[in-house]
N, C-alpha and C positions, 0 to 999 in steps of 0.2 A: 377234493370234489372231482366228480367225473367230468369229462369234456362238455357234455350237454348242459349241466347246471352252471358250469364255469362260463360257458359262452352266454347263457341266458343272463347271468349276473352282469357280465360285461356290456351286453346290449342295453340292458335297462339303465345301468349307471350312465352310459354315454347319451342315451336318449334324454334322460332327466337333466343333463347338463346343457342342452340346447335351449336357447332363448327363442320362444315363438316370435317375439318382436323382431329379432335379428334376421329371421327368415321371412319376414313380411306377413306373418300370421297374426290374427287378432289374439290378444291376450286372453279374452274371455272373462266371465265373471265367476265361474265355478270350477276353477282348476284346483283339484284336491291335491295334486302332486306337482312339483316343479318340472319345468321343461316341457317337451312335446308330449302330446297324447300318442298312444300307439297308433291310432287311426291316422293321425297326421304324418307320423314317420312312415307308415306303410304307404300312404299316398305319395309322399315325396320319393320313396324308393321304388315305387311301382310294384308293391308286394301286397299280398293278402293280409288284412288285419288279423285274421285267424292264425295264419302262419306265423306272424310276428309274435302274437300272444303265446302260442305254443313254444316258440323258440325262447322267449324270455322266461317261460315257466320251466325251462330245462328239459322239455320233452325231446325225444329223438326225432327230429324233422329232417327232411331232405334239403340240403343247402347247396345249391349250384354255385359255381364260381361267378357266374354272371349276376345272380341275385346278391351274393356277398359284395360284389363290386358296387352295385347300386346302393346297397345298404351303407357301405363305407363312405361313399360320396355324400349320401344324405346325412350321415352322422358327422360329417366333416372331420374324419379321423386323420391324425398325423400319419406319416410314413411308418413309424414304429407301431402305432396302434393298428394300422391296416394290416401289417405283417402278423401281428398277434391275432387279429380276427381270423385271418386265413389259416394260421397254424391251429387255432382251436377247432376250426371247422374241418381240418384235414383236407383243405383244397389248395390248389396252386393259383396264385393271383394272376389273372390274364395280363395284367399290366407289368408283371415281373419281367425284366429284360432277359433275353435268351442268348444274346451274342457275346462273344469274347470281348469285343471292344467296349462292353459296358463295365468291365472291370476297371476300377480306378487305377490310373497310371502309377500312383504312389504305392499301391499294393503290388503291382507288377515289379516295380523297382525295389521293393523291400526284400525280394528274394536274394538280390546281390549283396545285401547287407549282412547276410548270414555267413558265418565263417565255414561251416560244414555243409555237406550236400543238402540242398533245399530246392524244392520245385513247387509250382502252383498248378493244380489240376482243375479243369472245368467240370461241368456236369457229366460229360461222357469220359472223363479221365484222360483227356488230351492235355498235354503240358502247355500251359500258357506262358510260362517262364521257368527258367532253370539257371542256377548259378554255375560258375566254372567247375566247382567241386562235383556237382551233380552230373555235369556233362562228362567229366573224366571217369566217374564211376559207371554211369550207364551208357557206355559206348554201344552204338547200335540202336539206341532209343532217343536219348536227349540230344545227341549230336546230329540229328536229322533235321530236315526242314520242318517248319511249324506244323504243317498239315499232316505230317507223318509221325507225330510224337504221341500217339495214343498208347497208354500203358497196357491196356488189355490186348491190343493188336501185337505189341512187342512181346508180351508174356506168352501168348499162345501161337503166334505165327512166325516168330523169329527164332530159329534154332539156337542162336547165341544166348538167348535168355535162359535156356535150360542148363547151359554151361555156367553162366554167371550166378544164377540164383541157387544157392545150396538148398537141398530138400525141395526141389521144384514141385513135385506132386502136391505136397502139403501146402506150400505157399500159393500155388495156383488155385487150389480148392478154396482156400481162405479168401483169396482176392475176389473170386466170383461171388462168394457169400457176402463180402463187404460191399461189393458194387451193387448187389441186389438191394441191400439195406439202404445204401446211399441214394439210389435212383428211384426209391419208392414214390417220391412226390412228383416225379416227372418222367416216369417210365413210358407214359403214353405220348410224349413228345416225339416228333419224327426223328430228330437226330439220335435219340436213345434207341428207339425201335429199330432204326436202320442199322445201327452199330451192332445190336444184339443179333439181328437176323443175319448180318454178314459174318459175324463170328461163329454163329451156329452152323452156317453153311461151310465155312472154311476150316473149322477145327472140331474134330470129333470130341476132343477133351473138353472144350468149352461147352459144346452142346450137351454133353453128359452132365457136367457140373451145373449148368444153368437149369436143366430140367429137374435137378435134385431139389430145387426150391429151398436150399439152405440160406439162412440169413445170419449175419454176424456183424457187429459194430466194428468200425475201424479204430481200434483202441491203441494201436501201436504195438510195441514189444520189440524183441530182438530180431535183427535182420542179418543174415549171414550170406556172404558172397565169396566166390572164387574168381577173382579178377584176373584176366589174362596177363596184366602187367604189374598190378599192385599186390597180387597174391591173395591170401585169405584175409577177409575183412569182416568186422563185426560192428554193428551199429544198433543204437536204440532209437526206434522211430517215434516221433511225436507228430500227430496230425491235428491241425487246428482248422476251425471253420471261421474265416474272417467275417466280421459284422459288415453288413451292407453289400455282400456279394453272395447271394443265395446259390447254394450248390457248389461253390468253389472251395477247394481244400488246399491248405498250405502244409506241405509235408517236409519235415526236417529229420535228418539222420545224424545223430550225435554219436561220437565214438563210444563204444560200449566197453565197460570194465567188468561186466559179469563173467563168471567162470563157466556158466552153463546156459544153454538156450532156453527160451520160454515160449 
């Protein structure tokens, strides 16, 4: 199903689950379907009944984040249901936390439990946590103060990155395409806008690659390094999106046994 019909089916199903009596509404004598009427839900959410009818019918209607938030509250959605609603509508939940301190301490601590290089990135790809193996690998990036550990700034503004990362031009281009894909849901947020603007101003390479509009998923693959102390290194990268931490990525680098790069 396309997103609009899927969203419509979701809204209707959850509307029909609500008990009018539980919301203080009269049960009425002629309710042909269970749950709330569309007009009642529209009134509770401060929406147009016509708009809600079209949404449930699977038509392509404009769904603002504010309208979705009111609708989620009126439908009494759980946290998981609310996330699903916003994902179907392609909107960012205004109640979604933005700050690094919203990341669960257990998730931050989990990085140290990984034997091989591992780090946790926020929405702007600043490292929230990194284990000792990652700090030894990424000298000049992960061994800095927390506020200075942005991956894109390291890659494009620190000359040591070009020496460390083998095939830097190809990796840099892919990194920008991956960041564009990752940041699609919150590119309008001020931290992301400010980061992109600063990088475009400071790095001609980043500005060129960002303007190319390339998009690529962060699928992992082989990563090659020429480390100043450890020599030539090869890893297979795995990137995970932890549940309950929107926009956060857990990156792990496992020793590679492949004979050729991918």
